[in-house]
PDB file with one MODEL, atoms N, CA, C and O in Angstrom:
MODEL        1
ATOM      1  N   UNK A   1      72.887 -31.189 -41.651  1.00  0.00           N
ATOM      2  CA  UNK A   1      72.007 -30.307 -40.921  1.00  0.00           C
ATOM      3  C   UNK A   1      71.058 -31.120 -40.051  1.00  0.00           C
ATOM      4  O   UNK A   1      70.615 -32.201 -40.436  1.00  0.00           O
ATOM      5  N   UNK A   2      70.763 -30.601 -38.907  1.00  0.00           N
ATOM      6  CA  UNK A   2      69.822 -31.256 -38.005  1.00  0.00           C
ATOM      7  C   UNK A   2      68.394 -30.884 -38.384  1.00  0.00           C
ATOM      8  O   UNK A   2      68.106 -29.752 -38.774  1.00  0.00           O
ATOM      9  N   UNK A   3      67.528 -31.850 -38.262  1.00  0.00           N
ATOM     10  CA  UNK A   3      66.119 -31.585 -38.547  1.00  0.00           C
ATOM     11  C   UNK A   3      65.446 -31.016 -37.307  1.00  0.00           C
ATOM     12  O   UNK A   3      65.737 -31.429 -36.184  1.00  0.00           O
ATOM     13  N   UNK A   4      64.545 -30.065 -37.523  1.00  0.00           N
ATOM     14  CA  UNK A   4      63.780 -29.482 -36.428  1.00  0.00           C
ATOM     15  C   UNK A   4      62.545 -30.307 -36.138  1.00  0.00           C
ATOM     16  O   UNK A   4      62.476 -31.490 -36.473  1.00  0.00           O
ATOM     17  N   UNK A   5      61.580 -29.673 -35.517  1.00  0.00           N
ATOM     18  CA  UNK A   5      60.327 -30.356 -35.228  1.00  0.00           C
ATOM     19  C   UNK A   5      59.586 -30.642 -36.522  1.00  0.00           C
ATOM     20  O   UNK A   5      59.742 -29.934 -37.517  1.00  0.00           O
ATOM     21  N   UNK A   6      58.784 -31.683 -36.492  1.00  0.00           N
ATOM     22  CA  UNK A   6      58.015 -32.023 -37.675  1.00  0.00           C
ATOM     23  C   UNK A   6      56.945 -30.971 -37.928  1.00  0.00           C
ATOM     24  O   UNK A   6      56.018 -30.820 -37.132  1.00  0.00           O
ATOM     25  N   UNK A   7      57.069 -30.246 -39.031  1.00  0.00           N
ATOM     26  CA  UNK A   7      56.062 -29.255 -39.383  1.00  0.00           C
ATOM     27  C   UNK A   7      54.875 -29.945 -40.029  1.00  0.00           C
ATOM     28  O   UNK A   7      53.724 -29.616 -39.741  1.00  0.00           O
ATOM     29  N   UNK A   8      55.158 -30.907 -40.906  1.00  0.00           N
ATOM     30  CA  UNK A   8      54.085 -31.657 -41.561  1.00  0.00           C
ATOM     31  C   UNK A   8      53.820 -32.916 -40.747  1.00  0.00           C
ATOM     32  O   UNK A   8      54.652 -33.821 -40.683  1.00  0.00           O
ATOM     33  N   UNK A   9      52.663 -32.955 -40.135  1.00  0.00           N
ATOM     34  CA  UNK A   9      52.312 -34.100 -39.309  1.00  0.00           C
ATOM     35  C   UNK A   9      51.245 -34.957 -39.957  1.00  0.00           C
ATOM     36  O   UNK A   9      50.472 -34.483 -40.789  1.00  0.00           O
ATOM     37  N   UNK A  10      51.209 -36.214 -39.573  1.00  0.00           N
ATOM     38  CA  UNK A  10      50.199 -37.140 -40.078  1.00  0.00           C
ATOM     39  C   UNK A  10      48.910 -36.930 -39.293  1.00  0.00           C
ATOM     40  O   UNK A  10      48.928 -36.875 -38.063  1.00  0.00           O
ATOM     41  N   UNK A  11      47.796 -36.814 -40.002  1.00  0.00           N
ATOM     42  CA  UNK A  11      46.484 -36.654 -39.367  1.00  0.00           C
ATOM     43  C   UNK A  11      45.526 -37.709 -39.915  1.00  0.00           C
ATOM     44  O   UNK A  11      45.686 -38.194 -41.035  1.00  0.00           O
ATOM     45  N   UNK A  12      44.531 -38.053 -39.104  1.00  0.00           N
ATOM     46  CA  UNK A  12      43.510 -39.014 -39.492  1.00  0.00           C
ATOM     47  C   UNK A  12      42.194 -38.268 -39.649  1.00  0.00           C
ATOM     48  O   UNK A  12      41.813 -37.474 -38.789  1.00  0.00           O
ATOM     49  N   UNK A  13      41.503 -38.531 -40.757  1.00  0.00           N
ATOM     50  CA  UNK A  13      40.196 -37.929 -41.007  1.00  0.00           C
ATOM     51  C   UNK A  13      39.134 -39.002 -40.863  1.00  0.00           C
ATOM     52  O   UNK A  13      39.237 -40.068 -41.470  1.00  0.00           O
ATOM     53  N   UNK A  14      38.102 -38.724 -40.052  1.00  0.00           N
ATOM     54  CA  UNK A  14      37.056 -39.693 -39.785  1.00  0.00           C
ATOM     55  C   UNK A  14      35.711 -39.143 -40.257  1.00  0.00           C
ATOM     56  O   UNK A  14      35.428 -37.953 -40.119  1.00  0.00           O
ATOM     57  N   UNK A  15      34.895 -40.023 -40.811  1.00  0.00           N
ATOM     58  CA  UNK A  15      33.580 -39.652 -41.330  1.00  0.00           C
ATOM     59  C   UNK A  15      32.682 -39.186 -40.189  1.00  0.00           C
ATOM     60  O   UNK A  15      32.533 -39.891 -39.191  1.00  0.00           O
ATOM     61  N   UNK A  16      32.083 -38.008 -40.329  1.00  0.00           N
ATOM     62  CA  UNK A  16      31.199 -37.492 -39.281  1.00  0.00           C
ATOM     63  C   UNK A  16      29.842 -38.168 -39.319  1.00  0.00           C
ATOM     64  O   UNK A  16      29.191 -38.298 -38.283  1.00  0.00           O
ATOM     65  N   UNK A  17      29.404 -38.596 -40.483  1.00  0.00           N
ATOM     66  CA  UNK A  17      28.101 -39.247 -40.597  1.00  0.00           C
ATOM     67  C   UNK A  17      28.122 -40.631 -39.940  1.00  0.00           C
ATOM     68  O   UNK A  17      27.150 -41.002 -39.282  1.00  0.00           O
ATOM     69  N   UNK A  18      29.181 -41.387 -40.096  1.00  0.00           N
ATOM     70  CA  UNK A  18      29.299 -42.706 -39.467  1.00  0.00           C
ATOM     71  C   UNK A  18      29.400 -42.589 -37.951  1.00  0.00           C
ATOM     72  O   UNK A  18      28.883 -43.441 -37.228  1.00  0.00           O
ATOM     73  N   UNK A  19      30.057 -41.546 -37.466  1.00  0.00           N
ATOM     74  CA  UNK A  19      30.217 -41.362 -36.023  1.00  0.00           C
ATOM     75  C   UNK A  19      28.870 -41.080 -35.388  1.00  0.00           C
ATOM     76  O   UNK A  19      28.578 -41.589 -34.306  1.00  0.00           O
ATOM     77  N   UNK A  20      28.037 -40.271 -36.046  1.00  0.00           N
ATOM     78  CA  UNK A  20      26.716 -39.953 -35.510  1.00  0.00           C
ATOM     79  C   UNK A  20      25.807 -41.181 -35.514  1.00  0.00           C
ATOM     80  O   UNK A  20      24.982 -41.344 -34.615  1.00  0.00           O
ATOM     81  N   UNK A  21      25.952 -42.037 -36.513  1.00  0.00           N
ATOM     82  CA  UNK A  21      25.106 -43.215 -36.620  1.00  0.00           C
ATOM     83  C   UNK A  21      25.783 -44.463 -36.068  1.00  0.00           C
ATOM     84  O   UNK A  21      25.447 -45.577 -36.470  1.00  0.00           O
ATOM     85  N   UNK A  22      26.726 -44.291 -35.159  1.00  0.00           N
ATOM     86  CA  UNK A  22      27.470 -45.428 -34.608  1.00  0.00           C
ATOM     87  C   UNK A  22      26.570 -46.346 -33.791  1.00  0.00           C
ATOM     88  O   UNK A  22      26.826 -47.548 -33.712  1.00  0.00           O
ATOM     89  N   UNK A  23      25.526 -45.803 -33.185  1.00  0.00           N
ATOM     90  CA  UNK A  23      24.622 -46.615 -32.380  1.00  0.00           C
ATOM     91  C   UNK A  23      23.688 -47.446 -33.253  1.00  0.00           C
ATOM     92  O   UNK A  23      23.027 -48.359 -32.758  1.00  0.00           O
ATOM     93  N   UNK A  24      23.628 -47.140 -34.540  1.00  0.00           N
ATOM     94  CA  UNK A  24      22.751 -47.857 -35.462  1.00  0.00           C
ATOM     95  C   UNK A  24      23.321 -49.248 -35.747  1.00  0.00           C
ATOM     96  O   UNK A  24      24.523 -49.380 -35.975  1.00  0.00           O
ATOM     97  N   UNK A  25      22.496 -50.269 -35.738  1.00  0.00           N
ATOM     98  CA  UNK A  25      22.962 -51.639 -35.937  1.00  0.00           C
ATOM     99  C   UNK A  25      23.394 -51.901 -37.374  1.00  0.00           C
ATOM    100  O   UNK A  25      24.256 -52.747 -37.610  1.00  0.00           O
ATOM    101  N   UNK A  26      22.813 -51.191 -38.336  1.00  0.00           N
ATOM    102  CA  UNK A  26      23.166 -51.444 -39.730  1.00  0.00           C
ATOM    103  C   UNK A  26      24.481 -50.784 -40.127  1.00  0.00           C
ATOM    104  O   UNK A  26      25.002 -51.070 -41.206  1.00  0.00           O
ATOM    105  N   UNK A  27      25.026 -49.922 -39.298  1.00  0.00           N
ATOM    106  CA  UNK A  27      26.305 -49.292 -39.577  1.00  0.00           C
ATOM    107  C   UNK A  27      27.427 -50.302 -39.380  1.00  0.00           C
ATOM    108  O   UNK A  27      27.479 -50.975 -38.350  1.00  0.00           O
ATOM    109  N   UNK A  28      28.325 -50.415 -40.357  1.00  0.00           N
ATOM    110  CA  UNK A  28      29.398 -51.404 -40.277  1.00  0.00           C
ATOM    111  C   UNK A  28      30.648 -50.845 -39.599  1.00  0.00           C
ATOM    112  O   UNK A  28      31.598 -51.590 -39.361  1.00  0.00           O
ATOM    113  N   UNK A  29      30.667 -49.565 -39.288  1.00  0.00           N
ATOM    114  CA  UNK A  29      31.831 -48.986 -38.651  1.00  0.00           C
ATOM    115  C   UNK A  29      32.085 -47.582 -39.148  1.00  0.00           C
ATOM    116  O   UNK A  29      31.189 -46.944 -39.701  1.00  0.00           O
ATOM    117  N   UNK A  30      33.301 -47.094 -38.956  1.00  0.00           N
ATOM    118  CA  UNK A  30      33.675 -45.769 -39.432  1.00  0.00           C
ATOM    119  C   UNK A  30      34.836 -45.911 -40.393  1.00  0.00           C
ATOM    120  O   UNK A  30      35.628 -46.848 -40.301  1.00  0.00           O
ATOM    121  N   UNK A  31      34.925 -44.974 -41.311  1.00  0.00           N
ATOM    122  CA  UNK A  31      35.989 -44.999 -42.293  1.00  0.00           C
ATOM    123  C   UNK A  31      36.930 -43.842 -42.030  1.00  0.00           C
ATOM    124  O   UNK A  31      36.485 -42.735 -41.726  1.00  0.00           O
ATOM    125  N   UNK A  32      38.229 -44.085 -42.144  1.00  0.00           N
ATOM    126  CA  UNK A  32      39.235 -43.062 -41.867  1.00  0.00           C
ATOM    127  C   UNK A  32      40.198 -42.925 -43.035  1.00  0.00           C
ATOM    128  O   UNK A  32      40.621 -43.912 -43.637  1.00  0.00           O
ATOM    129  N   UNK A  33      40.531 -41.677 -43.339  1.00  0.00           N
ATOM    130  CA  UNK A  33      41.570 -41.363 -44.312  1.00  0.00           C
ATOM    131  C   UNK A  33      42.810 -40.921 -43.554  1.00  0.00           C
ATOM    132  O   UNK A  33      42.707 -40.357 -42.465  1.00  0.00           O
ATOM    133  N   UNK A  34      43.973 -41.172 -44.121  1.00  0.00           N
ATOM    134  CA  UNK A  34      45.237 -40.729 -43.545  1.00  0.00           C
ATOM    135  C   UNK A  34      45.841 -39.717 -44.510  1.00  0.00           C
ATOM    136  O   UNK A  34      45.956 -39.986 -45.706  1.00  0.00           O
ATOM    137  N   UNK A  35      46.228 -38.551 -43.991  1.00  0.00           N
ATOM    138  CA  UNK A  35      46.815 -37.508 -44.823  1.00  0.00           C
ATOM    139  C   UNK A  35      47.811 -36.718 -43.994  1.00  0.00           C
ATOM    140  O   UNK A  35      48.047 -37.034 -42.828  1.00  0.00           O
ATOM    141  N   UNK A  36      48.392 -35.693 -44.596  1.00  0.00           N
ATOM    142  CA  UNK A  36      49.340 -34.819 -43.903  1.00  0.00           C
ATOM    143  C   UNK A  36      48.851 -33.388 -43.978  1.00  0.00           C
ATOM    144  O   UNK A  36      48.130 -33.012 -44.902  1.00  0.00           O
ATOM    145  N   UNK A  37      49.255 -32.582 -42.984  1.00  0.00           N
ATOM    146  CA  UNK A  37      48.947 -31.157 -43.022  1.00  0.00           C
ATOM    147  C   UNK A  37      50.098 -30.385 -42.405  1.00  0.00           C
ATOM    148  O   UNK A  37      50.839 -30.901 -41.567  1.00  0.00           O
ATOM    149  N   UNK A  38      50.233 -29.152 -42.832  1.00  0.00           N
ATOM    150  CA  UNK A  38      51.249 -28.269 -42.281  1.00  0.00           C
ATOM    151  C   UNK A  38      50.674 -27.616 -41.030  1.00  0.00           C
ATOM    152  O   UNK A  38      49.703 -26.863 -41.109  1.00  0.00           O
ATOM    153  N   UNK A  39      51.268 -27.901 -39.883  1.00  0.00           N
ATOM    154  CA  UNK A  39      50.720 -27.432 -38.612  1.00  0.00           C
ATOM    155  C   UNK A  39      50.886 -25.926 -38.413  1.00  0.00           C
ATOM    156  O   UNK A  39      50.144 -25.324 -37.637  1.00  0.00           O
ATOM    157  N   UNK A  40      51.846 -25.309 -39.102  1.00  0.00           N
ATOM    158  CA  UNK A  40      52.016 -23.859 -38.990  1.00  0.00           C
ATOM    159  C   UNK A  40      50.955 -23.112 -39.790  1.00  0.00           C
ATOM    160  O   UNK A  40      50.454 -22.085 -39.333  1.00  0.00           O
ATOM    161  N   UNK A  41      50.604 -23.606 -40.974  1.00  0.00           N
ATOM    162  CA  UNK A  41      49.625 -22.932 -41.823  1.00  0.00           C
ATOM    163  C   UNK A  41      48.189 -23.212 -41.408  1.00  0.00           C
ATOM    164  O   UNK A  41      47.333 -22.339 -41.545  1.00  0.00           O
ATOM    165  N   UNK A  42      47.904 -24.407 -40.905  1.00  0.00           N
ATOM    166  CA  UNK A  42      46.554 -24.782 -40.473  1.00  0.00           C
ATOM    167  C   UNK A  42      46.594 -25.345 -39.059  1.00  0.00           C
ATOM    168  O   UNK A  42      46.634 -26.563 -38.885  1.00  0.00           O
ATOM    169  N   UNK A  43      46.585 -24.482 -38.046  1.00  0.00           N
ATOM    170  CA  UNK A  43      46.612 -24.988 -36.671  1.00  0.00           C
ATOM    171  C   UNK A  43      45.268 -25.569 -36.220  1.00  0.00           C
ATOM    172  O   UNK A  43      45.227 -26.364 -35.281  1.00  0.00           O
ATOM    173  N   UNK A  44      44.172 -25.182 -36.877  1.00  0.00           N
ATOM    174  CA  UNK A  44      42.857 -25.692 -36.485  1.00  0.00           C
ATOM    175  C   UNK A  44      42.629 -27.082 -37.081  1.00  0.00           C
ATOM    176  O   UNK A  44      43.428 -27.577 -37.876  1.00  0.00           O
ATOM    177  N   UNK A  45      41.526 -27.690 -36.679  1.00  0.00           N
ATOM    178  CA  UNK A  45      41.197 -29.034 -37.162  1.00  0.00           C
ATOM    179  C   UNK A  45      40.822 -28.981 -38.643  1.00  0.00           C
ATOM    180  O   UNK A  45      40.153 -28.054 -39.099  1.00  0.00           O
ATOM    181  N   UNK A  46      41.261 -29.978 -39.366  1.00  0.00           N
ATOM    182  CA  UNK A  46      41.038 -30.061 -40.799  1.00  0.00           C
ATOM    183  C   UNK A  46      39.683 -30.717 -41.078  1.00  0.00           C
ATOM    184  O   UNK A  46      39.317 -31.700 -40.435  1.00  0.00           O
ATOM    185  N   UNK A  47      38.941 -30.158 -42.048  1.00  0.00           N
ATOM    186  CA  UNK A  47      37.666 -30.729 -42.481  1.00  0.00           C
ATOM    187  C   UNK A  47      37.668 -30.802 -43.998  1.00  0.00           C
ATOM    188  O   UNK A  47      37.832 -29.786 -44.672  1.00  0.00           O
ATOM    189  N   UNK A  48      37.486 -32.004 -44.536  1.00  0.00           N
ATOM    190  CA  UNK A  48      37.454 -32.199 -45.975  1.00  0.00           C
ATOM    191  C   UNK A  48      36.232 -33.015 -46.349  1.00  0.00           C
ATOM    192  O   UNK A  48      35.751 -33.839 -45.571  1.00  0.00           O
ATOM    193  N   UNK A  49      35.741 -32.773 -47.545  1.00  0.00           N
ATOM    194  CA  UNK A  49      34.610 -33.547 -48.052  1.00  0.00           C
ATOM    195  C   UNK A  49      35.176 -34.701 -48.862  1.00  0.00           C
ATOM    196  O   UNK A  49      35.742 -34.498 -49.936  1.00  0.00           O
ATOM    197  N   UNK A  50      35.019 -35.932 -48.334  1.00  0.00           N
ATOM    198  CA  UNK A  50      35.589 -37.126 -48.951  1.00  0.00           C
ATOM    199  C   UNK A  50      34.497 -38.188 -49.109  1.00  0.00           C
ATOM    200  O   UNK A  50      33.411 -38.070 -48.542  1.00  0.00           O
ATOM    201  N   UNK A  51      34.807 -39.219 -49.884  1.00  0.00           N
ATOM    202  CA  UNK A  51      33.856 -40.313 -50.100  1.00  0.00           C
ATOM    203  C   UNK A  51      33.982 -41.331 -48.983  1.00  0.00           C
ATOM    204  O   UNK A  51      35.089 -41.740 -48.633  1.00  0.00           O
ATOM    205  N   UNK A  52      32.850 -41.743 -48.421  1.00  0.00           N
ATOM    206  CA  UNK A  52      32.813 -42.774 -47.389  1.00  0.00           C
ATOM    207  C   UNK A  52      32.177 -44.027 -47.985  1.00  0.00           C
ATOM    208  O   UNK A  52      31.020 -43.980 -48.402  1.00  0.00           O
ATOM    209  N   UNK A  53      32.903 -45.150 -48.037  1.00  0.00           N
ATOM    210  CA  UNK A  53      32.329 -46.367 -48.614  1.00  0.00           C
ATOM    211  C   UNK A  53      31.233 -46.992 -47.750  1.00  0.00           C
ATOM    212  O   UNK A  53      30.416 -47.753 -48.269  1.00  0.00           O
ATOM    213  N   UNK A  54      31.189 -46.694 -46.453  1.00  0.00           N
ATOM    214  CA  UNK A  54      30.140 -47.234 -45.596  1.00  0.00           C
ATOM    215  C   UNK A  54      28.828 -46.484 -45.797  1.00  0.00           C
ATOM    216  O   UNK A  54      27.760 -47.095 -45.847  1.00  0.00           O
ATOM    217  N   UNK A  55      28.909 -45.155 -45.912  1.00  0.00           N
ATOM    218  CA  UNK A  55      27.707 -44.347 -46.173  1.00  0.00           C
ATOM    219  C   UNK A  55      27.364 -44.364 -47.654  1.00  0.00           C
ATOM    220  O   UNK A  55      26.223 -44.101 -48.035  1.00  0.00           O
ATOM    221  N   UNK A  56      28.335 -44.668 -48.479  1.00  0.00           N
ATOM    222  CA  UNK A  56      28.238 -44.699 -49.933  1.00  0.00           C
ATOM    223  C   UNK A  56      27.848 -43.340 -50.510  1.00  0.00           C
ATOM    224  O   UNK A  56      27.029 -43.242 -51.424  1.00  0.00           O
ATOM    225  N   UNK A  57      28.464 -42.286 -49.944  1.00  0.00           N
ATOM    226  CA  UNK A  57      28.267 -40.935 -50.466  1.00  0.00           C
ATOM    227  C   UNK A  57      29.397 -40.045 -49.947  1.00  0.00           C
ATOM    228  O   UNK A  57      30.176 -40.452 -49.085  1.00  0.00           O
ATOM    229  N   UNK A  58      29.473 -38.834 -50.478  1.00  0.00           N
ATOM    230  CA  UNK A  58      30.469 -37.866 -50.037  1.00  0.00           C
ATOM    231  C   UNK A  58      29.975 -37.193 -48.762  1.00  0.00           C
ATOM    232  O   UNK A  58      28.873 -36.645 -48.727  1.00  0.00           O
ATOM    233  N   UNK A  59      30.799 -37.239 -47.712  1.00  0.00           N
ATOM    234  CA  UNK A  59      30.453 -36.635 -46.431  1.00  0.00           C
ATOM    235  C   UNK A  59      31.645 -35.836 -45.933  1.00  0.00           C
ATOM    236  O   UNK A  59      32.740 -35.916 -46.491  1.00  0.00           O
ATOM    237  N   UNK A  60      31.422 -35.072 -44.885  1.00  0.00           N
ATOM    238  CA  UNK A  60      32.493 -34.284 -44.270  1.00  0.00           C
ATOM    239  C   UNK A  60      33.303 -35.204 -43.368  1.00  0.00           C
ATOM    240  O   UNK A  60      32.741 -35.919 -42.538  1.00  0.00           O
ATOM    241  N   UNK A  61      34.604 -35.188 -43.527  1.00  0.00           N
ATOM    242  CA  UNK A  61      35.527 -35.942 -42.680  1.00  0.00           C
ATOM    243  C   UNK A  61      36.324 -34.943 -41.848  1.00  0.00           C
ATOM    244  O   UNK A  61      36.913 -34.009 -42.391  1.00  0.00           O
ATOM    245  N   UNK A  62      36.342 -35.139 -40.536  1.00  0.00           N
ATOM    246  CA  UNK A  62      37.057 -34.237 -39.630  1.00  0.00           C
ATOM    247  C   UNK A  62      38.290 -34.902 -39.057  1.00  0.00           C
ATOM    248  O   UNK A  62      38.369 -36.125 -38.935  1.00  0.00           O
ATOM    249  N   UNK A  63      39.242 -34.067 -38.712  1.00  0.00           N
ATOM    250  CA  UNK A  63      40.484 -34.555 -38.107  1.00  0.00           C
ATOM    251  C   UNK A  63      40.198 -35.040 -36.688  1.00  0.00           C
ATOM    252  O   UNK A  63      39.473 -34.394 -35.932  1.00  0.00           O
ATOM    253  N   UNK A  64      40.783 -36.195 -36.338  1.00  0.00           N
ATOM    254  CA  UNK A  64      40.641 -36.735 -34.983  1.00  0.00           C
ATOM    255  C   UNK A  64      42.013 -36.800 -34.333  1.00  0.00           C
ATOM    256  O   UNK A  64      43.036 -36.659 -35.002  1.00  0.00           O
ATOM    257  N   UNK A  65      42.024 -37.013 -33.026  1.00  0.00           N
ATOM    258  CA  UNK A  65      43.287 -37.182 -32.317  1.00  0.00           C
ATOM    259  C   UNK A  65      43.935 -38.500 -32.714  1.00  0.00           C
ATOM    260  O   UNK A  65      43.248 -39.497 -32.937  1.00  0.00           O
ATOM    261  N   UNK A  66      45.248 -38.501 -32.801  1.00  0.00           N
ATOM    262  CA  UNK A  66      45.935 -39.756 -33.096  1.00  0.00           C
ATOM    263  C   UNK A  66      46.920 -40.094 -32.017  1.00  0.00           C
ATOM    264  O   UNK A  66      47.594 -41.121 -32.097  1.00  0.00           O
TER     265      UNK A  66
ENDMDL
END
């Protein structure tokens, strides 16, 4: 059987707190998680609460373009 279009795509989640504080000198960068999502069930951008080692706390991570 031939495979169709990829329904489950790879998405990158980036910390929103690190992005806002990117201009801060003490910020070491941004942290990204890699995960998958079903594009038919969730067409909008994914938002998950994950742990960021740079902020050292749980923050909201949003899907970015890849």
